[in-house]
C-alpha positions in Angstrom: -24.8 3.3 -0.4 -21.4 4.9 -1.1 -21.0 8.6 -1.9 -18.4 7.7 -4.5 -18.9 6.2 -7.9 -16.4 4.0 -9.7 -14.8 5.9 -12.6 -15.4 4.0 -15.8 -12.1 3.6 -17.7 -13.5 1.4 -20.5 -16.7 -0.5 -21.1 -18.5 -2.7 -23.7 -22.0 -3.9 -24.0 -22.1 -7.6 -24.8 -25.2 -8.7 -26.8 -28.7 -9.1 -25.5 -30.0 -11.4 -22.8 -26.6 -13.1 -22.4 -25.7 -14.6 -19.1 -22.2 -14.8 -17.5 -20.7 -16.3 -14.4 -17.4 -16.1 -12.4 -15.5 -18.2 -14.8 -16.5 -16.3 -17.9 -13.8 -13.6 -17.6 -10.0 -14.0 -18.2 -7.1 -11.5 -18.6 -4.0 -12.5 -20.7 -1.8 -11.6 -23.7 -3.7 -14.3 -25.6 -2.3 -13.4 -29.0 1.3 -13.6 -27.7 2.1 -10.2 -29.1 5.1 -9.8 -26.8 4.2 -6.2 -26.0 3.0 -7.0 -22.5 -0.5 -5.7 -23.0 -3.2 -8.0 -21.7 -6.5 -8.6 -23.5 -9.9 -9.1 -22.0 -11.5 -12.5 -22.9 -15.2 -13.0 -22.2 -17.3 -16.1 -22.8 -21.1 -16.4 -22.3 -23.5 -19.2 -21.7 -24.8 -18.6 -25.3 -21.5 -19.7 -26.6 -20.2 -16.3 -27.6 -16.4 -15.8 -27.2 -15.1 -12.2 -27.4 -11.6 -10.8 -27.1 -11.0 -7.1 -26.4 -7.9 -4.9 -26.4 -9.3 -1.9 -24.4 -8.1 1.7 -24.7 -9.0 4.5 -22.3 -12.2 6.4 -23.2 -14.0 9.4 -21.8 -17.0 8.9 -19.6 -20.1 8.3 -21.6 -18.3 7.3 -24.8 -19.0 3.9 -26.3 -16.4 1.4 -27.3 -14.7 1.9 -30.6 -14.7 -1.0 -33.1 -10.9 -1.3 -33.0 -11.1 -2.4 -29.4 -12.8 -5.7 -30.3 -10.3 -8.1 -31.7 -12.5 -11.1 -32.2 -16.1 -12.4 -31.7 -17.0 -16.0 -32.4 -20.1 -18.1 -31.5 -19.2 -21.6 -30.6 -21.6 -24.5 -30.8 -21.8 -25.1 -27.0 -22.3 -23.0 -24.0 -19.1 -21.7 -22.4 -18.9 -22.5 -18.7 -15.4 -21.3 -18.0 -12.3 -20.0 -19.9 -8.7 -20.2 -18.9 -5.4 -19.2 -20.5 -2.1 -21.2 -20.2 0.5 -23.3 -21.9 -1.8 -26.1 -23.0 0.0 -27.3 -26.3 3.0 -29.6 -26.2 6.1 -28.4 -28.0 5.6 -24.7 -27.4 5.3 -22.3 -24.5 2.9 -19.9 -26.2 -0.3 -19.1 -24.5 -3.5 -20.9 -25.7 -7.1 -20.5 -24.7 -9.1 -23.3 -23.1 -12.9 -23.2 -23.1 -14.9 -25.6 -20.9 -18.3 -26.7 -22.3 -20.8 -29.0 -20.6 -19.5 -32.1 -22.4 -16.3 -30.9 -24.0 -13.0 -29.2 -23.4 -11.6 -27.2 -26.4 -8.2 -25.6 -26.7 -7.8 -22.7 -29.2 -4.9 -20.6 -30.5 -5.4 -16.9 -31.2 -3.2 -15.4 -33.9 -3.1 -11.9 -35.5 -2.3 -10.9 -39.1 -1.0 -7.4 -39.7 -3.5 -5.5 -41.9 -2.4 -3.7 -45.0 -5.5 -1.5 -45.3 -7.3 0.9 -43.0 -9.3 -1.8 -41.4 -6.4 -2.8 -39.1 -5.2 -6.2 -38.0 -7.1 -9.4 -38.4 -7.4 -12.1 -35.7 -8.2 -15.8 -36.1 -9.3 -18.4 -33.7 -8.1 -21.9 -34.6 -9.0 -25.1 -32.8 -5.9 -27.0 -31.7 -7.5 -30.0 -30.0 -10.5 -31.0 -27.9 -11.5 -33.6 -25.3 -15.0 -35.1 -25.2 -16.1 -35.6 -21.7 -18.2 -38.6 -20.5 -19.5 -36.6 -17.5 -21.1 -33.2 -17.3 -18.5 -30.6 -16.3 -18.9 -28.1 -13.5 -15.6 -26.1 -13.4 -11.9 -26.4 -14.1 -8.5 -25.2 -13.0 -5.1 -25.2 -14.7 -1.5 -25.0 -13.7 1.9 -26.7 -13.6 0.7 -29.8 -11.8 3.4 -31.8 -10.2 5.9 -28.9 -10.6 6.2 -29.4 -14.3 8.2 -26.7 -16.1 7.0 -24.8 -19.3 3.6 -26.6 -19.4 0.2 -26.3 -17.9 -2.2 -29.2 -17.2 -6.0 -29.0 -16.8 -8.2 -30.5 -14.0 -12.0 -30.6 -14.6 -14.5 -31.2 -11.8 -17.7 -33.0 -12.9 -21.2 -32.5 -11.5 -21.0 -36.0 -9.8 -17.7 -35.3 -8.0 -14.9 -36.7 -10.2 -11.7 -34.8 -10.9 -10.5 -35.5 -14.5 -6.8 -34.6 -15.3 -5.6 -33.8 -18.8 -1.9 -33.4 -19.6 -2.3 -31.2 -22.6 -3.4 -33.4 -25.5 -3.7 -36.6 -23.4 -6.1 -37.7 -20.7 -4.2 -38.7 -17.6 -6.4 -40.0 -14.8 -9.6 -39.4 -12.8 -10.3 -39.5 -9.1 -13.5 -39.5 -6.9 -13.8 -36.8 -4.2 -14.7 -38.5 -0.9 -18.1 -37.7 0.7 -19.2 -35.9 -2.4 -22.8 -34.5 -2.7 -22.7 -31.2 -4.7 -19.8 -29.6 -6.6 -18.1 -26.6 -5.0 -15.5 -24.1 -6.2 -12.1 -25.5 -7.1 -8.7 -23.9 -7.1 -5.0 -24.9 -7.5 -2.1 -23.7 -5.3 1.1 -23.9 -7.3 3.2 -23.2 -4.2 2.0 -26.3 -2.4 1.0 -28.3 -5.6 -2.4 -28.9 -4.1 -6.1 -28.6 -5.0 -8.5 -26.8 -2.7 -12.3 -27.1 -2.7 -15.2 -26.6 -0.4 -17.3 -29.8 0.1 -21.0 -30.2 0.9 -19.9 -30.6 4.6 -19.1 -26.8 4.4 -15.5 -27.4 5.0 -12.4 -26.4 3.1 -10.5 -29.5 1.8 -6.9 -29.7 0.5 -5.6 -32.5 -1.7 -2.0 -32.9 -2.8 -1.5 -33.6 -6.5 1.1 -36.2 -5.6 -1.5 -38.0 -3.5 -4.0 -37.9 -6.4 -1.5 -39.1 -8.9 -0.2 -42.1 -7.0 -3.6 -43.4 -6.1 -3.8 -45.5 -9.4 -6.2 -48.3 -10.1 -5.0 -51.9 -9.7 -6.2 -53.0 -13.1 -5.2 -51.1 -16.2 -7.9 -50.0 -18.6 -7.9 -48.0 -21.7 -8.0 -44.3 -21.3 -11.6 -44.0 -22.6 -12.8 -46.7 -20.2 -10.9 -45.2 -17.3 -12.4 -41.8 -17.9 -15.8 -43.3 -18.4 -15.8 -45.4 -15.2 -13.6 -43.2 -13.1 -12.9 -46.1 -10.6 -10.1 -44.4 -8.8 -9.0 -44.9 -5.2 -11.0 -42.9 -2.7 -8.9 -40.2 -1.1 -8.3 -38.5 2.2 -7.8 -34.8 2.4 -4.4 -33.6 3.6 -6.2 -31.0 5.8 -9.7 -29.7 6.3 -11.1 -26.5 7.9 -14.7 -26.1 8.8 -16.2 -22.7 7.8 -19.9 -23.5 8.4 -21.3 -22.1 5.2 -21.4 -22.7 1.4 -18.6 -21.2 -0.6 -19.0 -19.1 -3.7 -15.4 -18.8 -4.9 -11.9 -19.8 -4.0 -8.8 -17.7 -4.9 -5.1 -18.4 -4.2 -2.7 -15.5 -3.7 0.9 -16.7 -4.1 4.1 -14.9 -5.0 7.8 -15.6 -5.0 8.4 -13.2 -2.1 5.5 -14.0 0.2 3.7 -17.1 1.5 0.6 -18.4 -0.3 -2.8 -17.9 1.2 -6.2 -19.5 0.4 -9.1 -17.0 0.2 -12.7 -18.4 0.4 -15.7 -16.2 -0.3 -18.7 -17.5 1.7 -22.3 -16.4 1.7 -21.8 -14.1 4.7 -18.0 -14.1 5.3 -14.8 -14.2 3.5 -11.8 -16.2 4.9 -8.1 -16.0 4.6 -6.4 -19.4 5.3 -2.7 -20.2 5.5 -1.3 -22.9 3.2 -1.2 -25.4 6.2 -5.0 -25.0 6.9 -4.8 -22.5 9.8 -7.1 -19.6 9.8 -5.4 -16.2 9.2 -8.4 -14.0 9.5 -12.2 -13.9 8.8 -14.3 -10.9 7.8 -18.0 -10.9 8.4 -19.9 -9.2 5.6 -23.1 -7.2 6.1 -24.3 -7.8 2.5 -24.8 -10.5 -0.1 -21.5 -10.8 -2.0 -21.4 -11.7 -5.7 -17.7 -12.1 -6.4 -14.3 -11.2 -4.9 -10.6 -11.0 -5.9 -7.6 -10.8 -3.5 -4.4 -9.1 -4.8 -1.1 -8.1 -3.4 -0.9 -4.9 -1.3 1.9 -2.3 -1.4 2.1 -2.5 2.4 4.2 -5.4 3.5 2.3 -8.0 5.6 -1.1 -7.1 4.3 -3.4 -8.2 1.5 -6.0 -6.3 -0.4 -9.3 -7.8 -1.5 -11.9 -6.5 -4.0 -15.5 -7.6 -3.1 -18.6 -7.0 -5.2 -22.1 -7.4 -3.9 -25.7 -7.4 -5.1 -26.2 -3.8 -4.1 -24.0 -2.7 -7.1 -21.1 -1.9 -4.8 -17.4 -2.5 -5.1 -15.5 -2.6 -1.8 -11.7 -2.6 -1.2 -10.4 -4.3 2.0 -6.9 -4.3 3.4 -7.0 -7.5 5.4 -10.3 -7.0 7.4 -10.3 -3.2 7.2 -12.6 -1.5 4.6 -10.5 1.1 2.8 -12.7 2.2 -0.1 -16.2 1.7 -1.4 -17.7 2.8 -4.8 -21.0 2.5 -6.6 -21.1 0.4 -9.8 -23.8 0.7 -12.5 -24.4 -3.1 -12.4 -24.0 -6.1 -10.1 -20.5 -7.5 -10.7 -20.1 -11.2 -11.4 -16.4 -11.4 -12.0 -13.3 -9.3 -11.0 -9.8 -9.1 -12.4 -6.9 -6.7 -11.8 -4.8 -5.6 -14.7 -2.2 -2.8 -15.4 -2.1 -1.1 -18.8 0.9 0.9 -20.1 0.4 3.0 -23.2 3.3 4.1 -25.4 3.0 7.8 -26.2 5.4 8.1 -29.1 8.4 6.6 -30.9 10.5 6.8 -27.7 10.4 4.5 -24.7 8.2 6.7 -22.5 5.0 5.2 -21.1 2.2 6.3 -18.8 1.0 4.4 -15.7 -2.2 5.2 -13.8 -2.1 5.0 -10.0 -4.4 6.1 -7.2 -3.7 8.1 -4.0 -5.9 7.8 -1.0 -6.1 9.9 2.1 -5.6 7.8 5.3 -8.2 9.1 7.8 -9.5 12.6 8.2 -6.2 14.2 9.3 -4.7 16.9 7.0 -1.5 15.4 5.4 1.9 16.8 6.1 2.9 16.6 2.4 1.2 16.7 -0.9 4.2 15.3 -2.9 5.4 11.7 -3.3 7.6 9.4 -5.3 6.6 6.7 -7.8 8.8 3.8 -8.8 7.8 1.4 -11.6 9.7 -1.7 -12.4 9.1 -3.4 -15.8 10.8 -5.6 -18.4 11.4 -4.5 -22.0 10.5 -6.6 -25.0 14.0 -7.9 -25.1 13.8 -9.1 -21.5 15.9 -6.3 -19.9 14.6 -5.1 -16.5 14.1 -1.4 -16.1 13.0 0.9 -13.3 11.4 4.3 -13.9 11.0 6.9 -11.1 9.3 10.2 -10.9 8.0 12.7 -8.3 4.4 14.1 -8.2 2.6 16.9 -6.3 -1.1 16.7 -5.7 -3.3 19.8 -6.0 -4.2 21.7 -2.8 -7.9 21.4 -3.6 -7.8 17.7 -2.8 -7.3 18.4 0.9 -9.2 21.7 1.4 -12.1 23.7 0.1 -13.0 27.4 0.0 -14.8 28.9 3.0 -15.6 32.3 4.4 -12.5 34.0 6.1 -12.2 33.9 9.9 -11.2 36.9 11.9 -10.5 35.9 15.5 -8.1 33.0 15.5 -5.2 32.2 17.9 -2.4 31.4 15.5 -0.9 34.0 13.1 2.2 34.4 11.0 3.1 37.2 8.6 5.0 36.9 5.3 6.6 40.0 3.7 7.5 40.4 0.0 9.6 42.9 -2.0 6.9 43.4 -4.7 3.7 45.4 -4.8 0.6 43.8 -3.3 -1.2 41.2 -5.4 -4.8 40.3 -5.4 -5.4 36.9 -3.9 -7.7 36.1 -6.8 -4.7 36.0 -9.0 -2.8 33.8 -6.6 -5.6 31.4 -5.8 -7.9 31.4 -8.9 -9.1 27.9 -8.2 -10.4 28.9 -4.8 -11.9 32.4 -5.5 -14.6 33.0 -8.0 -14.1 35.8 -10.4 -15.7 39.1 -9.2 -15.8 42.6 -10.4 -13.7 43.8 -7.5 -10.2 44.8 -8.4 -8.6 43.3 -5.3 -9.5 40.3 -3.1 -7.8 40.8 0.3 -9.1 37.8 2.2 -9.7 34.2 1.4 -10.6 31.2 3.6 -9.7 27.5 3.4 -11.3 24.6 5.2 -9.0 21.5 5.5 -10.3 17.9 5.5 -9.7 17.9 9.3 -12.3 20.6 9.7 -9.7 23.3 10.7 -10.0 26.7 9.0 -7.1 28.8 7.7 -7.4 32.4 6.4 -5.0 34.4 4.2 -5.2 38.2 4.5 -3.5 40.7 2.2 -2.6 44.2 3.4 -4.1 47.0 1.3 -1.2 49.3 1.8 1.9 47.2 2.1 3.5 44.0 0.8 2.5 41.9 3.8 0.3 38.8 4.0 -1.0 37.2 7.1 -1.8 33.5 7.4 -4.0 32.8 10.5 -5.8 29.7 11.7 -7.2 27.7 14.5 -4.3 25.2 14.7 -0.7 26.0 14.3 0.4 23.0 12.2 -2.5 23.4 9.8 -1.0 26.7 8.6 1.8 24.7 6.9 0.1 23.6 3.7 -1.5 27.1 3.0 1.8 28.9 3.8 3.8 26.7 1.6 1.3 27.0 -1.2 1.2 30.8 -0.9 5.0 31.1 -1.1 5.3 28.8 -4.1 2.4 30.5 -5.9 4.0 33.9 -5.3 7.3 32.7 -6.8 5.5 31.3 -9.8 3.4 34.4 -10.3 6.3 36.8 -10.3 8.5 34.5 -12.3 5.8 34.5 -15.0 6.0 38.3 -14.9 9.7 38.3 -15.5 10.7 39.4 -12.0 14.1 37.8 -11.1 14.7 39.6 -7.7 11.5 38.5 -6.0 11.9 37.5 -2.3 9.7 36.4 0.5 10.8 37.1 4.1 9.7 36.5 7.6 10.6 39.1 10.3 10.1 36.8 13.2 10.0 35.8 16.0 9.9 32.1 15.3 6.8 30.7 17.1 8.8 28.2 19.2 6.1 28.1 22.0 3.5 26.6 19.6 6.1 24.3 18.1 7.3 23.0 21.5 3.7 22.3 22.6 3.3 19.9 19.6 6.6 18.3 20.4 5.5 17.8 24.0 2.2 16.2 23.0 4.0 13.8 20.7 6.5 12.9 23.3 3.8 12.4 25.9 2.1 9.8 23.7 5.4 8.0 23.2 5.8 7.8 27.0 2.3 6.4 27.3 3.1 3.8 24.7 6.1 2.7 26.6 4.1 2.6 29.8 1.4 0.5 28.3 3.9 -1.9 26.9 5.5 -2.3 30.4 2.1 -2.8 32.0 1.1 -5.3 29.4 4.3 -7.2 30.0 3.7 -7.2 33.8 0.1 -8.4 33.5 1.1 -11.1 31.0 3.7 -12.4 33.4 1.2 -12.4 36.2 -1.4 -14.1 34.0 1.0 -16.9 33.1 2.0 -17.4 36.7 -1.6 -17.8 37.8 -2.2 -20.3 34.9 0.8 -22.4 36.1 -0.5 -22.3 39.7 -4.0 -23.4 38.6 -2.6 -26.2 36.4 -0.5 -27.5 39.2 -3.6 -27.6 41.5 -5.8 -29.2 38.8 -3.2 -32.0 38.2 -2.7 -32.7 41.9 -4.3 -36.1 42.9 -5.6 -34.5 46.1 -7.0 -31.1 44.8 -6.5 -28.2 47.2 -8.7 -25.1 47.4 -8.2 -22.6 44.6 -7.9 -19.8 47.1 -9.5 -17.3 44.7 -6.9 -18.0 42.0 -9.7 -18.2 39.4 -11.1 -14.8 40.4 -7.6 -13.3 40.2 -7.0 -14.9 36.8 -10.3 -13.4 35.5 -9.4 -10.0 36.8 -6.0 -10.2 35.3 -7.4 -11.2 32.0 -9.8 -8.2 32.0 -6.8 -5.9 32.8 -4.9 -7.3 29.8 -7.8 -6.6 27.5 -8.3 -3.1 28.8 -4.6 -2.3 28.5 -4.5 -3.7 25.0 -7.4 -1.5 23.9 -5.7 1.5 25.5 -2.4 0.7 23.8 -4.1 0.5 20.4 -5.9 3.8 21.0 -2.7 5.4 22.1 -0.9 4.1 19.0 -3.6 5.6 16.7 -3.2 8.9 18.5 0.6 8.7 18.2 0.4 8.3 14.5 -1.8 11.4 14.2 0.4 13.3 16.5 3.4 12.4 14.4 1.6 13.7 11.3 0.9 17.0 13.1 4.5 17.1 14.3 5.7 16.7 10.7 3.4 19.5 9.5 4.6 21.8 12.3 8.2 21.0 11.6 7.8 21.8 7.9 6.3 25.2 8.9 9.1 25.8 11.4 11.8 25.1 8.7 10.0 27.3 6.2 9.8 30.2 8.6 13.5 29.7 9.5 14.5 29.7 5.9 12.6 32.9 5.2 13.8 34.5 8.4 17.5 33.9 7.6 17.3 33.8 3.8 18.9 30.4 3.7 20.0 28.9 0.4 19.0 25.4 -0.8 22.0 23.6 0.6 21.4 25.0 4.1 17.6 24.2 3.8 18.4 20.6 2.8 20.6 20.2 5.9 17.8 21.6 8.1 15.3 19.1 6.6 17.7 16.2 7.1 18.2 17.4 10.7 14.5 17.8 11.7 12.8 15.2 9.5 15.0 12.1 9.8 12.1 9.6 10.1 9.1 8.7 8.0 7.4 7.2 11.1 8.2 6.5 14.8 9.3 3.0 15.8 9.6 1.3 19.1 13.4 1.4 18.8 13.9 4.9 17.5 11.9 8.0 17.8 11.8 11.6 16.5 13.0 13.3 19.7 16.3 11.5 20.2 17.2 11.6 16.5 16.6 15.3 16.2 18.3 16.1 19.5 21.5 14.2 18.3 21.5 16.0 15.0 21.0 19.5 16.4 23.6 18.8 19.1 26.0 17.8 16.3 25.5 21.1 14.5 25.8 23.1 17.8 29.2 21.5 18.4 30.5 21.8 14.9 29.5 24.4 12.4 27.5 26.5 14.9 30.0 26.2 17.8 31.2 29.3 19.6 34.5 28.0 20.8 37.0 25.2 20.0 36.1 23.5 23.3 32.6 22.7 22.1 34.1 21.0 19.0 36.3 18.8 21.1 33.4 17.1 22.8 32.5 13.7 21.3 29.0 12.3 21.0 29.3 8.6 21.7 26.1 7.8 23.7 23.5 5.6 22.1 20.2 7.0 21.1 17.5 6.2 23.6 14.1 7.6 24.7 14.8 10.7 26.8 13.1 11.4 30.1 11.7 14.7 28.9 12.0 17.3 26.1 13.8 20.0 28.1 17.2 19.3 26.5 15.7 19.1 23.0 13.8 22.4 23.4 17.0 24.1 24.7 19.0 22.9 21.8 16.4 24.0 19.2 16.3 27.4 20.8 20.1 27.6 20.8 20.2 26.7 17.1 17.7 29.5 16.2 19.7 31.9 18.4 23.1 31.1 16.8 21.6 31.2 13.3 20.1 34.6 14.1 23.7 35.8 15.0 25.1 34.8 11.7 25.8 31.1 12.1 25.3 28.9 9.0 25.0 25.2 8.6 27.7 23.4 6.6 28.7 19.9 6.0 32.1 20.6 4.4 35.3 19.4 6.1 36.4 22.9 7.0 33.1 23.8 8.5 32.4 20.6 10.5 35.8 19.1 11.3 36.7 19.4 15.0 39.7 21.6 15.8 42.4 19.5 17.5 42.4 20.5 21.2 44.1 18.6 24.0 42.1 18.1 27.2 43.8 18.2 30.6 45.5 15.1 31.8 46.3 13.8 28.4 49.6 11.8 28.1 52.4 12.7 25.8 51.7 9.8 23.5 48.2 10.9 23.0 49.3 14.5 22.5 51.7 13.5 19.7 49.1 11.3 18.0 46.5 14.1 18.0 48.9 17.0 17.3 50.6 17.9 14.0 53.7 16.0 12.9 56.1 18.8 13.7 54.7 20.1 17.0 56.3 19.3 20.3 54.5 17.7 23.2 55.1 20.6 25.5 53.4 22.9 23.1 50.3 20.8 23.1 50.2 20.6 26.8 50.4 24.3 27.0 47.5 24.6 24.6 45.5 22.2 26.7 46.1 24.3 29.9 45.2 27.5 28.2 
C-alpha cells in the first residue's frame, strides 16, 4: 500500500448499481466548442450516457450541477463509446455508441442560455447500423489513410470484423483461428489492426490486406454482412506473449515511432510496430486497466497502471516512478490537460507536477516551464515562466546540532533578527523573544543548523556535509533581503569575511573526477572483454563448422569466464554511472555555495555573478564527450589570461587545444585558487571588449610581415620587434 493518496481534482457519482468497463470512458471536445476544452463522456451498461465539463473543486466538495452537460438513457446497453469524424460532408466530431446489436452515431450541440440556468445541450441521432451479430468491441480511425474522415471497425463475439465507412457498410472479414474475442486496436501509423487471439499471441493485420480480400461473388450489403463469407486471412506478424490480454493501446506521434502496448494478466508489454519486443514488465498484482502516454524525457514512455488493490502506479518504461492510493478500483484511465481562462485577457493556468528523483537533496529549487498551445484562430503560441519551490518540500524542522565538521559564517549590517521571524514555517511560535538556533533535516538525511549570535550581526550555518549547506544558506540570505526590504531598509548587505572553503570544495571535485575516471576505465574494459568474447566465438564457430572437429582446448571455459566478466563489468559500470549522477548533483550544490560565498566575500554585482555562474556551471549534466572539469578549467583559464591577467604576456597566449578529460585535477584546483586570489586583490570579471581583448604583443622570432599585420597601421616593423624583445 502506498503512503500517498491521489489528490482528487474533480469527481462525480454516477447513479446506483451501474456497471462500467474499459470502453465506457472517452475524452473529447464533443460539442465542437472550439475552445479546446475536453469533455468527459461516460456510458454504462444500463444505457445511461452522460457528458461532463469538469471544473476544479476542493477536496470533499461534490460536483456542481453546471458540470453535467447532458444525461440521456438509451434503449440498449452501451458497450463502448468513441469520438471521431463519423458523418460525411463535415469534419465535426460526433459520438459513436456501440450496443450489443446496434451502432448509433450522435451529434452533441449546445444552445446558449438566456436565463440563469445556463446553456442547453441536445443529443441528436444522425444514423444507426443494425448488426446481424452480437458486438464485442470497436475501434475507429482513418482506415486506409483517408483524410478528414474516420471509419469504424466492430469485432463480433464470433470473430468477424465488420467495417463501416461512415453511413455505409463496407465489408466484413473472419479472423483466422478464432475462439474467443480479444482486445482490438488500430495503429494509424502502420494502418494496421492489432488484437490478441485465443492462442495468446499478438496478431497484426494490415487494413490493405483486409480490404483487398474480397469475395468472388457479389452480394447485397445486408447479405454480405449477414453471411460474412470473407476470405480467411494471414497475420502480417505475430508475437507470443503466453497469457490472455486485457487491453491494447497504441502510442503514436508525429515525432516518435509508434509502439503497441499490451496489458496482460501478470505483465504488460511494449512492442515495436514491426512485432519486435521492446520491453516487458512483470507485475506483482492483478491489473485492472492501463494507459501509456508520452514522456517528457526523450526515448522513454510513461504508463499509468491501475490494479484491484485500489492503486494507481506510474511507470517510466519498466521503472516505477510513483504510486498513489485511490478510493476505488479503476476500470478506465485517460489523460487530459485543462486550461482555465482567468479573466478577459489571454492568461491561463496550467497545472503540472514536480517529482524528486531519488533521495538526494536537489541542487536547485527553481525551474522553467514552457507551454505551447494554439489559439482559437489557429495561431501557435508559446508561454514561459519560472517557478521556485518552497524549501519545506526538501527539508523538515529538527533539533539543532552542536558538533558538526562544516561551518560558514554570514555577517549583516543590521541588528540581530530572531530566526522565528526569518523561518516562521519551520519554527513554532513561542513566548521567547528571540530564537537563536534552528535545525533542518534534508531529504538525504543530512542535518543543517543555523545559529544566530546574541550580541552581533553574525549567523553561522553548520552541517554534516559541506554541499548540503547550500540550500539553507541561499534561503537564509534571500529571506534576510526580503525581511529588511519589507521594513524599508535600502542599505542592507550580507557579507562573508572568508576564507573561501576551497579544501572542502576540492574534495567534492576530486570525488566527481574519480568517478569519471572509473567510468572511462569500465568502458575500456568492457570494450576489451567484448573484443575477446567475439574472438572466442569466431574460434568456436570455426571449429564447429570443421568437417573434422578438433578439440576445443578449453575455449568453451574461456568463453564462459569472459561472459561472466562482461556481466560483472556491466553491473559495475551501471553502479558507477548512478554514483556519478549523484556526485554531479553534489558538485552543483557545492559550486552554488562556492559562488555565493565568493559573491558575498567580494561584494560582486549581478553582472559579475552571472559571469561566474556561466563559468562554473556550464553543463546540466556530464556526458561521455564533455565533462565539468575540462569546461570549467577552460573558462577559468580564459578569465585568468584576459580580465584577470597580471601582465600583457598572459593575454598573448592563445587557447587552441581541444577539450578532453584531464589526467588529474591539479591544474583545475590551481586555476580556481588563482582566480580567488586575483579577485581578492581587486580583480573583476568583465566581458567587454576593453576588459577581455588581448593587448597586441609580438612574440620573439616573428617575421616583419606578421609584425605589420598585428601592429597598428602607422607603426614601423622595428618598433614592434623592439617591443617583442622587451
